[in-house]
N, C-alpha and C positions, 0 to 999 in steps of 0.2 A: 456487671456486678463483680466486685473484688472479693475473692474468697481465699482461704488459706492455701488452696490448691493452685491458684492462678496468679498469685501476687509475687512481686519481687521488691526487695528493700532498696530504696534510693537514698536513704539517709539513716544513719544510726550514730547518735552522738549525744553530748550533754550541753551543747551550745543552743540556748533558747532563741537567741537572735537569728542564728542561721536556720533553725527550725522554722521560725516565723517567715523568714524570707523565702524558703523553699515552698511553704504552703501558699504564700501569695503568688509565687511564680507559677505553680501548678494550677491554681485557681484561674489566674489570668489567661492561661493557655488552654483552659478547658479540659485538662487532664484530671480524671477522677482519681481520688486517693483516699487512703485510710491511714490513721496514725495511732500510735500507742505511746502513752507516757507512763513510765514506771520508775520506781525507786528501788534500788537494790536492797534497801532495808525493809521494804514492804510495810506492813502494819506497824512495825516498831518505830518508824520515823514519823508517825502521825502526830499532829499537835496534841499536847497533853500527855505524851508518852515519855516525858523527860526523865521520870524516875526509872522506868524500864531501860531507857536509852543509856543512862549513866551507869546502871548496874551491869549492863551487858557490853558496854564499850562500843555502842553503835554509832559513834560519831565518825568513825572511819579513821584513816591515818592522820596523825598529828592533831587530833582533836577537831578536825574540820568536818562539817556536815557532808554527807554523801549526796552528790547532785542527782537530779532526775535524769533519766535516760529517755531520749526521744527517738522513735523509729517511725519512718514514713514508708508506706507501701503504695505501689501502683500496680495496675494490671500488667502482666508480662508483655502484652502486645504494645503497651505504651512505654515500656522501660527504656528503649533506645531514644525515643523522642524526649522523655523526661531527662535522661542523662545528658543529652545534647544541650537542653535548656539550662540545666543546673551547673554545667561545667564553667559557665561564665560568672557565677556568683562569687 
């Protein structure tokens, strides 16, 4: 079981395609994982929050939306194996 005390991050980024490839690779190799998807804007970037977003400037730099952040965790005992598999992606 992966908990906050025994996990290590194998990916942290904003690329959804790479996130998906990593999940597929870990699944195919039988390595258990957990992931978290977050948005730096939190609840302010939710659909329908356009009025709040425009009032607070929540679109980020240059008026572009802030991308989601993807983080993938594996058990620390599987970290080296996962790292080896993911180096070739």
